[in-house]
Backbone atoms as SQL, in Angstrom:
CREATE TABLE atoms (id INTEGER PRIMARY KEY, chain TEXT, resi INTEGER, resn TEXT, atom TEXT, x REAL, y REAL, z REAL);
INSERT INTO atoms VALUES
  (1, 'A', 1, 'MET', 'N', 1.097, -0.686, 0.544),
  (2, 'A', 1, 'MET', 'CA', 0.102, -0.242, -0.081),
  (3, 'A', 1, 'MET', 'C', 1.009, 0.781, 0.426),
  (4, 'A', 2, 'GLN', 'N', 0.730, 2.258, -0.491),
  (5, 'A', 2, 'GLN', 'CA', 1.504, 3.517, -1.205),
  (6, 'A', 2, 'GLN', 'C', 1.391, 4.190, 0.615),
  (7, 'A', 3, 'GLU', 'N', 2.004, 5.377, 0.551),
  (8, 'A', 3, 'GLU', 'CA', 2.225, 5.599, 1.835),
  (9, 'A', 3, 'GLU', 'C', 0.754, 6.852, 1.803),
  (10, 'A', 4, 'SER', 'N', 0.661, 7.332, 0.482),
  (11, 'A', 4, 'SER', 'CA', -1.006, 8.290, 0.476),
  (12, 'A', 4, 'SER', 'C', -2.359, 8.085, 0.621),
  (13, 'A', 5, 'GLU', 'N', -2.130, 6.165, 0.782),
  (14, 'A', 5, 'GLU', 'CA', -3.269, 5.026, 0.729),
  (15, 'A', 5, 'GLU', 'C', -3.205, 4.993, 2.190),
  (16, 'A', 6, 'GLU', 'N', -2.388, 4.546, 3.461),
  (17, 'A', 6, 'GLU', 'CA', -2.036, 4.436, 4.270),
  (18, 'A', 6, 'GLU', 'C', -2.075, 5.192, 5.223),
  (19, 'A', 7, 'LYS', 'N', -2.201, 6.897, 4.136),
  (20, 'A', 7, 'LYS', 'CA', -2.239, 7.850, 5.302),
  (21, 'A', 7, 'LYS', 'C', -3.868, 8.308, 5.043),
  (22, 'A', 8, 'ARG', 'N', -4.405, 8.124, 4.258),
  (23, 'A', 8, 'ARG', 'CA', -5.709, 8.234, 3.976),
  (24, 'A', 8, 'ARG', 'C', -6.657, 7.439, 4.941),
  (25, 'A', 9, 'LEU', 'N', -6.354, 6.367, 4.857),
  (26, 'A', 9, 'LEU', 'CA', -7.041, 5.463, 5.355),
  (27, 'A', 9, 'LEU', 'C', -7.027, 5.611, 6.775),
  (28, 'A', 10, 'VAL', 'N', -5.688, 5.920, 7.178),
  (29, 'A', 10, 'VAL', 'CA', -5.577, 6.320, 9.056),
  (30, 'A', 10, 'VAL', 'C', -6.613, 7.358, 8.918),
  (31, 'A', 11, 'GLU', 'N', -6.641, 8.786, 8.269),
  (32, 'A', 11, 'GLU', 'CA', -8.004, 9.736, 8.371),
  (33, 'A', 11, 'GLU', 'C', -9.304, 9.341, 8.325),
  (34, 'A', 12, 'ILE', 'N', -9.509, 8.203, 7.596),
  (35, 'A', 12, 'ILE', 'CA', -11.171, 7.965, 7.068),
  (36, 'A', 12, 'ILE', 'C', -10.670, 7.045, 8.366),
  (37, 'A', 13, 'ARG', 'N', -10.205, 6.146, 8.636),
  (38, 'A', 13, 'ARG', 'CA', -10.729, 5.701, 10.881),
  (39, 'A', 13, 'ARG', 'C', -10.825, 6.355, 11.569),
  (40, 'A', 14, 'ASN', 'N', -9.582, 7.341, 11.859),
  (41, 'A', 14, 'ASN', 'CA', -9.960, 8.279, 12.394),
  (42, 'A', 14, 'ASN', 'C', -11.713, 9.363, 12.487),
  (43, 'A', 15, 'LYS', 'N', -12.362, 10.259, 11.457),
  (44, 'A', 15, 'LYS', 'CA', -13.608, 10.145, 10.900),
  (45, 'A', 15, 'LYS', 'C', -14.161, 9.328, 11.452),
  (46, 'A', 16, 'LEU', 'N', -14.175, 7.846, 11.806),
  (47, 'A', 16, 'LEU', 'CA', -15.559, 7.417, 11.606),
  (48, 'A', 16, 'LEU', 'C', -15.339, 6.643, 12.605),
  (49, 'A', 17, 'LYS', 'N', -14.310, 7.049, 13.837),
  (50, 'A', 17, 'LYS', 'CA', -14.104, 6.618, 15.252),
  (51, 'A', 17, 'LYS', 'C', -15.229, 7.872, 15.663),
  (52, 'A', 18, 'VAL', 'N', -15.159, 9.381, 15.591),
  (53, 'A', 18, 'VAL', 'CA', -15.340, 10.191, 15.794),
  (54, 'A', 18, 'VAL', 'C', -17.067, 10.135, 15.605),
  (55, 'A', 19, 'LEU', 'N', -16.977, 9.617, 14.617),
  (56, 'A', 19, 'LEU', 'CA', -18.401, 9.253, 14.051),
  (57, 'A', 19, 'LEU', 'C', -19.395, 8.178, 14.319),
  (58, 'A', 20, 'LEU', 'N', -18.578, 7.611, 15.021),
  (59, 'A', 20, 'LEU', 'CA', -19.323, 6.103, 16.426),
  (60, 'A', 20, 'LEU', 'C', -19.522, 6.649, 17.329),
  (61, 'A', 21, 'VAL', 'N', -18.619, 7.146, 17.725),
  (62, 'A', 21, 'VAL', 'CA', -18.338, 8.269, 18.798),
  (63, 'A', 21, 'VAL', 'C', -19.566, 9.339, 18.922),
  (64, 'A', 22, 'ASP', 'N', -19.673, 10.108, 18.248),
  (65, 'A', 22, 'ASP', 'CA', -21.038, 10.927, 18.497),
  (66, 'A', 22, 'ASP', 'C', -22.440, 10.424, 18.339),
  (67, 'A', 23, 'HIS', 'N', -22.223, 9.516, 17.061),
  (68, 'A', 23, 'HIS', 'CA', -23.665, 9.032, 16.519),
  (69, 'A', 23, 'HIS', 'C', -24.271, 7.858, 17.674),
  (70, 'A', 24, 'LEU', 'N', -23.249, 6.992, 18.125),
  (71, 'A', 24, 'LEU', 'CA', -24.263, 6.071, 18.794),
  (72, 'A', 24, 'LEU', 'C', -23.648, 5.767, 20.394),
  (73, 'A', 25, 'SER', 'N', -24.990, 5.157, 21.195),
  (74, 'A', 25, 'SER', 'CA', -24.628, 5.177, 22.749),
  (75, 'A', 25, 'SER', 'C', -23.686, 4.332, 23.180),
  (76, 'A', 26, 'LEU', 'N', -21.805, 5.262, 22.763),
  (77, 'A', 26, 'LEU', 'CA', -21.311, 4.553, 23.578),
  (78, 'A', 26, 'LEU', 'C', -20.646, 5.469, 24.245),
  (79, 'A', 27, 'GLU', 'N', -21.229, 5.199, 25.689),
  (80, 'A', 27, 'GLU', 'CA', -21.216, 5.022, 26.825),
  (81, 'A', 27, 'GLU', 'C', -19.377, 5.281, 27.255),
  (82, 'A', 28, 'ASP', 'N', -19.002, 6.455, 27.249),
  (83, 'A', 28, 'ASP', 'CA', -17.991, 6.417, 28.629),
  (84, 'A', 28, 'ASP', 'C', -16.915, 5.198, 26.983),
  (85, 'A', 29, 'VAL', 'N', -16.652, 6.143, 26.571),
  (86, 'A', 29, 'VAL', 'CA', -15.818, 5.413, 24.900),
  (87, 'A', 29, 'VAL', 'C', -15.159, 7.090, 24.350),
  (88, 'A', 30, 'LYS', 'N', -13.939, 6.944, 23.839),
  (89, 'A', 30, 'LYS', 'CA', -13.553, 8.076, 22.921),
  (90, 'A', 30, 'LYS', 'C', -13.073, 7.261, 22.132),
  (91, 'A', 31, 'PRO', 'N', -12.670, 8.503, 21.296),
  (92, 'A', 31, 'PRO', 'CA', -12.563, 8.214, 19.810),
  (93, 'A', 31, 'PRO', 'C', -11.051, 7.497, 19.828),
  (94, 'A', 32, 'GLU', 'N', -9.956, 7.975, 21.064),
  (95, 'A', 32, 'GLU', 'CA', -8.869, 7.318, 20.799),
  (96, 'A', 32, 'GLU', 'C', -8.769, 5.435, 21.529),
  (97, 'A', 33, 'ASP', 'N', -10.359, 5.745, 22.177),
  (98, 'A', 33, 'ASP', 'CA', -9.795, 4.148, 22.992),
  (99, 'A', 33, 'ASP', 'C', -10.313, 3.024, 22.248),
  (100, 'A', 34, 'ILE', 'N', -10.691, 3.550, 20.733),
  (101, 'A', 34, 'ILE', 'CA', -11.841, 2.467, 19.623),
  (102, 'A', 34, 'ILE', 'C', -10.418, 1.588, 18.927),
  (103, 'A', 35, 'LYS', 'N', -9.869, 0.692, 19.081),
  (104, 'A', 35, 'LYS', 'CA', -8.474, 0.185, 18.650),
  (105, 'A', 35, 'LYS', 'C', -9.251, -0.139, 16.904),
  (106, 'A', 36, 'ASP', 'N', -8.176, 0.166, 15.938),
  (107, 'A', 36, 'ASP', 'CA', -8.442, -0.241, 14.259),
  (108, 'A', 36, 'ASP', 'C', -8.780, -1.131, 14.172),
  (109, 'A', 37, 'ASP', 'N', -8.698, -2.075, 14.970),
  (110, 'A', 37, 'ASP', 'CA', -9.236, -3.679, 14.655),
  (111, 'A', 37, 'ASP', 'C', -10.214, -4.101, 15.458),
  (112, 'A', 38, 'GLU', 'N', -10.680, -3.064, 15.953),
  (113, 'A', 38, 'GLU', 'CA', -12.339, -3.430, 16.497),
  (114, 'A', 38, 'GLU', 'C', -12.538, -4.234, 16.026),
  (115, 'A', 39, 'ILE', 'N', -13.637, -5.100, 16.933),
  (116, 'A', 39, 'ILE', 'CA', -14.787, -6.028, 16.062),
  (117, 'A', 39, 'ILE', 'C', -16.367, -4.842, 16.664),
  (118, 'A', 40, 'LEU', 'N', -16.879, -4.535, 15.787),
  (119, 'A', 40, 'LEU', 'CA', -17.846, -3.910, 15.774),
  (120, 'A', 40, 'LEU', 'C', -19.050, -4.231, 16.560),
  (121, 'A', 41, 'PHE', 'N', -19.462, -5.572, 16.728),
  (122, 'A', 41, 'PHE', 'CA', -20.587, -6.146, 17.338),
  (123, 'A', 41, 'PHE', 'C', -20.186, -7.038, 18.048),
  (124, 'A', 42, 'GLY', 'N', -21.159, -6.974, 18.706),
  (125, 'A', 42, 'GLY', 'CA', -20.783, -8.219, 19.829),
  (126, 'A', 42, 'GLY', 'C', -19.552, -8.354, 21.228),
  (127, 'A', 43, 'GLU', 'N', -18.885, -9.222, 21.247),
  (128, 'A', 43, 'GLU', 'CA', -18.028, -9.163, 22.262),
  (129, 'A', 43, 'GLU', 'C', -17.314, -7.712, 22.034),
  (130, 'A', 44, 'GLY', 'N', -17.007, -7.162, 20.939),
  (131, 'A', 44, 'GLY', 'CA', -16.427, -6.095, 20.636),
  (132, 'A', 44, 'GLY', 'C', -16.667, -4.861, 21.170),
  (133, 'A', 45, 'LEU', 'N', -17.213, -3.445, 20.259),
  (134, 'A', 45, 'LEU', 'CA', -17.001, -2.977, 20.469),
  (135, 'A', 45, 'LEU', 'C', -19.175, -2.642, 21.410),
  (136, 'A', 46, 'GLY', 'N', -19.328, -3.549, 21.167),
  (137, 'A', 46, 'GLY', 'CA', -20.799, -4.013, 21.549),
  (138, 'A', 46, 'GLY', 'C', -21.762, -3.372, 21.116),
  (139, 'A', 47, 'LEU', 'N', -21.703, -3.121, 19.942),
  (140, 'A', 47, 'LEU', 'CA', -22.873, -2.730, 18.868),
  (141, 'A', 47, 'LEU', 'C', -23.967, -3.602, 18.603),
  (142, 'A', 48, 'ASP', 'N', -25.224, -3.402, 18.297),
  (143, 'A', 48, 'ASP', 'CA', -26.773, -3.959, 17.954),
  (144, 'A', 48, 'ASP', 'C', -27.344, -3.234, 16.707),
  (145, 'A', 49, 'SER', 'N', -27.996, -4.268, 15.802),
  (146, 'A', 49, 'SER', 'CA', -28.836, -4.085, 15.082),
  (147, 'A', 49, 'SER', 'C', -29.318, -2.843, 15.041),
  (148, 'A', 50, 'LEU', 'N', -29.902, -1.760, 15.824),
  (149, 'A', 50, 'LEU', 'CA', -30.631, -0.400, 15.725),
  (150, 'A', 50, 'LEU', 'C', -29.013, 0.737, 15.086),
  (151, 'A', 51, 'ASP', 'N', -27.919, 0.364, 15.751),
  (152, 'A', 51, 'ASP', 'CA', -26.426, 0.741, 15.380),
  (153, 'A', 51, 'ASP', 'C', -25.856, 0.094, 14.270),
  (154, 'A', 52, 'ALA', 'N', -26.031, -0.797, 13.601),
  (155, 'A', 52, 'ALA', 'CA', -25.753, -0.851, 12.508),
  (156, 'A', 52, 'ALA', 'C', -26.829, -0.196, 11.062),
  (157, 'A', 53, 'VAL', 'N', -28.160, -0.198, 11.166),
  (158, 'A', 53, 'VAL', 'CA', -28.762, 0.845, 10.740),
  (159, 'A', 53, 'VAL', 'C', -28.486, 2.692, 11.104),
  (160, 'A', 54, 'GLU', 'N', -28.022, 2.378, 12.685),
  (161, 'A', 54, 'GLU', 'CA', -26.931, 4.207, 11.950),
  (162, 'A', 54, 'GLU', 'C', -26.178, 4.303, 11.644),
  (163, 'A', 55, 'ILE', 'N', -25.253, 2.785, 11.639),
  (164, 'A', 55, 'ILE', 'CA', -24.385, 3.440, 10.179),
  (165, 'A', 55, 'ILE', 'C', -24.018, 3.701, 9.626),
  (166, 'A', 56, 'VAL', 'N', -25.137, 2.731, 8.781),
  (167, 'A', 56, 'VAL', 'CA', -25.575, 2.567, 7.399),
  (168, 'A', 56, 'VAL', 'C', -25.677, 4.605, 6.821),
  (169, 'A', 57, 'VAL', 'N', -26.608, 4.864, 7.791),
  (170, 'A', 57, 'VAL', 'CA', -27.084, 6.380, 7.828),
  (171, 'A', 57, 'VAL', 'C', -26.217, 7.060, 7.362),
  (172, 'A', 58, 'LEU', 'N', -25.073, 7.083, 8.320),
  (173, 'A', 58, 'LEU', 'CA', -23.951, 8.142, 8.645),
  (174, 'A', 58, 'LEU', 'C', -22.273, 7.673, 7.489),
  (175, 'A', 59, 'LEU', 'N', -22.886, 6.841, 6.621),
  (176, 'A', 59, 'LEU', 'CA', -21.762, 6.083, 5.571),
  (177, 'A', 59, 'LEU', 'C', -22.617, 7.204, 4.504),
  (178, 'A', 60, 'GLN', 'N', -23.931, 6.948, 4.644),
  (179, 'A', 60, 'GLN', 'CA', -24.313, 7.937, 3.490),
  (180, 'A', 60, 'GLN', 'C', -24.609, 8.897, 3.723),
  (181, 'A', 61, 'ARG', 'N', -24.805, 9.872, 4.552),
  (182, 'A', 61, 'ARG', 'CA', -24.344, 11.372, 4.841),
  (183, 'A', 61, 'ARG', 'C', -23.018, 11.401, 5.462),
  (184, 'A', 62, 'ASN', 'N', -22.520, 11.067, 5.413),
  (185, 'A', 62, 'ASN', 'CA', -20.603, 11.862, 5.386),
  (186, 'A', 62, 'ASN', 'C', -19.925, 10.716, 4.335),
  (187, 'A', 63, 'PHE', 'N', -20.164, 10.012, 3.859),
  (188, 'A', 63, 'PHE', 'CA', -19.430, 9.290, 2.806),
  (189, 'A', 63, 'PHE', 'C', -20.020, 8.661, 1.106),
  (190, 'A', 64, 'GLY', 'N', -21.625, 9.450, 1.087),
  (191, 'A', 64, 'GLY', 'CA', -22.376, 9.113, -0.227),
  (192, 'A', 64, 'GLY', 'C', -22.820, 8.157, -0.428),
  (193, 'A', 65, 'LEU', 'N', -22.680, 7.211, 0.945),
  (194, 'A', 65, 'LEU', 'CA', -22.155, 5.353, 0.373),
  (195, 'A', 65, 'LEU', 'C', -23.850, 4.491, 0.844),
  (196, 'A', 66, 'GLU', 'N', -24.055, 3.767, 0.208),
  (197, 'A', 66, 'GLU', 'CA', -25.393, 2.666, 0.707),
  (198, 'A', 66, 'GLU', 'C', -24.880, 1.830, 0.666),
  (199, 'A', 67, 'VAL', 'N', -25.197, 1.368, 1.418),
  (200, 'A', 67, 'VAL', 'CA', -24.596, -0.736, 1.679),
  (201, 'A', 67, 'VAL', 'C', -26.469, -1.459, 1.937),
  (202, 'A', 68, 'LYS', 'N', -26.819, -1.770, 0.656),
  (203, 'A', 68, 'LYS', 'CA', -28.059, -2.302, 0.721),
  (204, 'A', 68, 'LYS', 'C', -28.541, -3.828, 0.915),
  (205, 'A', 69, 'ASP', 'N', -27.331, -4.415, 0.370),
  (206, 'A', 69, 'ASP', 'CA', -27.018, -5.928, 0.762),
  (207, 'A', 69, 'ASP', 'C', -25.856, -5.831, 2.178),
  (208, 'A', 70, 'MET', 'N', -27.717, -6.509, 2.337),
  (209, 'A', 70, 'MET', 'CA', -27.089, -6.917, 4.558),
  (210, 'A', 70, 'MET', 'C', -25.906, -7.314, 4.913),
  (211, 'A', 71, 'ASN', 'N', -25.885, -8.241, 3.617),
  (212, 'A', 71, 'ASN', 'CA', -24.741, -9.767, 3.609),
  (213, 'A', 71, 'ASN', 'C', -23.430, -9.364, 3.077),
  (214, 'A', 72, 'LYS', 'N', -23.100, -8.387, 2.443),
  (215, 'A', 72, 'LYS', 'CA', -22.250, -7.703, 2.288),
  (216, 'A', 72, 'LYS', 'C', -22.207, -6.852, 3.579),
  (217, 'A', 73, 'GLY', 'N', -22.860, -6.467, 3.981),
  (218, 'A', 73, 'GLY', 'CA', -22.998, -5.042, 5.214),
  (219, 'A', 73, 'GLY', 'C', -22.730, -5.702, 6.103),
  (220, 'A', 74, 'ARG', 'N', -22.424, -7.209, 6.713),
  (221, 'A', 74, 'ARG', 'CA', -21.723, -7.900, 7.880),
  (222, 'A', 74, 'ARG', 'C', -20.144, -7.674, 7.510),
  (223, 'A', 75, 'GLU', 'N', -20.278, -7.776, 6.222),
  (224, 'A', 75, 'GLU', 'CA', -18.034, -8.135, 6.108),
  (225, 'A', 75, 'GLU', 'C', -17.593, -7.030, 6.087),
  (226, 'A', 76, 'ILE', 'N', -18.138, -5.610, 5.374),
  (227, 'A', 76, 'ILE', 'CA', -18.188, -4.264, 5.683),
  (228, 'A', 76, 'ILE', 'C', -17.637, -3.815, 7.629),
  (229, 'A', 77, 'PHE', 'N', -19.097, -3.797, 7.868),
  (230, 'A', 77, 'PHE', 'CA', -18.913, -3.813, 9.157),
  (231, 'A', 77, 'PHE', 'C', -18.218, -4.664, 10.347),
  (232, 'A', 78, 'TYR', 'N', -17.740, -5.343, 9.830),
  (233, 'A', 78, 'TYR', 'CA', -17.351, -6.355, 10.956),
  (234, 'A', 78, 'TYR', 'C', -15.996, -5.866, 12.006),
  (235, 'A', 79, 'SER', 'N', -15.375, -4.718, 11.315),
  (236, 'A', 79, 'SER', 'CA', -14.125, -3.606, 12.516),
  (237, 'A', 79, 'SER', 'C', -14.357, -2.808, 12.231),
  (238, 'A', 80, 'LEU', 'N', -13.787, -2.163, 12.715),
  (239, 'A', 80, 'LEU', 'CA', -13.391, -0.621, 12.125),
  (240, 'A', 80, 'LEU', 'C', -12.593, -0.329, 11.477),
  (241, 'A', 81, 'ASP', 'N', -11.845, -1.211, 10.563),
  (242, 'A', 81, 'ASP', 'CA', -10.444, -1.481, 9.948),
  (243, 'A', 81, 'ASP', 'C', -11.348, -2.178, 8.686),
  (244, 'A', 82, 'THR', 'N', -12.295, -2.800, 8.872),
  (245, 'A', 82, 'THR', 'CA', -12.799, -3.029, 7.590),
  (246, 'A', 82, 'THR', 'C', -13.748, -2.125, 6.994),
  (247, 'A', 83, 'LEU', 'N', -14.169, -1.221, 7.836),
  (248, 'A', 83, 'LEU', 'CA', -15.246, -0.480, 7.832),
  (249, 'A', 83, 'LEU', 'C', -14.323, 0.646, 6.686),
  (250, 'A', 84, 'ALA', 'N', -13.337, 1.082, 7.649),
  (251, 'A', 84, 'ALA', 'CA', -12.794, 1.978, 6.820),
  (252, 'A', 84, 'ALA', 'C', -11.974, 1.578, 5.510),
  (253, 'A', 85, 'LYS', 'N', -12.085, 0.853, 4.938),
  (254, 'A', 85, 'LYS', 'CA', -11.129, 0.133, 4.147),
  (255, 'A', 85, 'LYS', 'C', -12.447, -0.229, 2.658),
  (256, 'A', 86, 'TYR', 'N', -13.439, -0.223, 3.012),
  (257, 'A', 86, 'TYR', 'CA', -14.515, 0.287, 2.360),
  (258, 'A', 86, 'TYR', 'C', -15.117, 1.548, 1.516),
  (259, 'A', 87, 'VAL', 'N', -14.640, 2.108, 2.908),
  (260, 'A', 87, 'VAL', 'CA', -14.861, 3.793, 2.698),
  (261, 'A', 87, 'VAL', 'C', -14.100, 4.558, 1.619),
  (262, 'A', 88, 'ALA', 'N', -12.474, 4.242, 2.185),
  (263, 'A', 88, 'ALA', 'CA', -11.633, 4.294, 1.353),
  (264, 'A', 88, 'ALA', 'C', -11.798, 3.564, -0.071),
  (265, 'A', 89, 'ALA', 'N', -12.178, 2.490, -0.270),
  (266, 'A', 89, 'ALA', 'CA', -12.613, 2.259, -1.915),
  (267, 'A', 89, 'ALA', 'C', -13.288, 2.086, -2.837),
  (268, 'A', 90, 'ASN', 'N', -14.146, 3.021, -1.756),
  (269, 'A', 90, 'ASN', 'CA', -15.498, 3.718, -2.206),
  (270, 'A', 90, 'ASN', 'C', -15.992, 4.901, -2.197),
  (271, 'A', 91, 'THR', 'N', -15.001, 6.081, -2.480),
  (272, 'A', 91, 'THR', 'CA', -14.417, 6.722, -2.592),
  (273, 'A', 91, 'THR', 'C', -13.533, 7.556, -2.786),
  (274, 'A', 92, 'GLU', 'N', -13.485, 8.822, -3.686),
  (275, 'A', 92, 'GLU', 'CA', -12.718, 9.410, -4.420),
  (276, 'A', 92, 'GLU', 'C', -11.841, 10.083, -3.078),
  (277, 'A', 93, 'ASP', 'N', -10.702, 10.091, -3.124),
  (278, 'A', 93, 'ASP', 'CA', -9.736, 10.906, -1.836),
  (279, 'A', 93, 'ASP', 'C', -9.786, 12.481, -2.380),
  (280, 'A', 94, 'LYS', 'N', -10.960, 13.087, -1.304),
  (281, 'A', 94, 'LYS', 'CA', -11.188, 14.412, -1.865),
  (282, 'A', 94, 'LYS', 'C', -10.568, 14.437, -0.035),
  (283, 'A', 95, 'SER', 'N', -9.096, 14.014, 0.240),
  (284, 'A', 95, 'SER', 'CA', -9.306, 15.048, 1.386),
  (285, 'A', 95, 'SER', 'C', -10.446, 14.588, 2.843),
  (286, 'A', 96, 'GLU', 'N', -10.662, 13.981, 3.194),
  (287, 'A', 96, 'GLU', 'CA', -11.816, 13.595, 3.962),
  (288, 'A', 96, 'GLU', 'C', -12.089, 15.399, 4.672);
């Protein structure tokens, strides 16, 4: 991966962490507390199906992305890193 791509991925990860903390009911969690490879649902960050719907809305509002296939969504929403890679792969580099 090129250095500019990795830098962009870091920026996207950081933006996603802030969005998740600001828009989901993550009590006592700060963006910097979320690890890049943090599993989002279940034993990881503890998100639920309502949070998944909110993430879909956040992706649409902030990145112009739609996730219609929820089977694909399970792969995309697995961890913060898989979510960031999906955003990076499906958006243009506009310096997020």
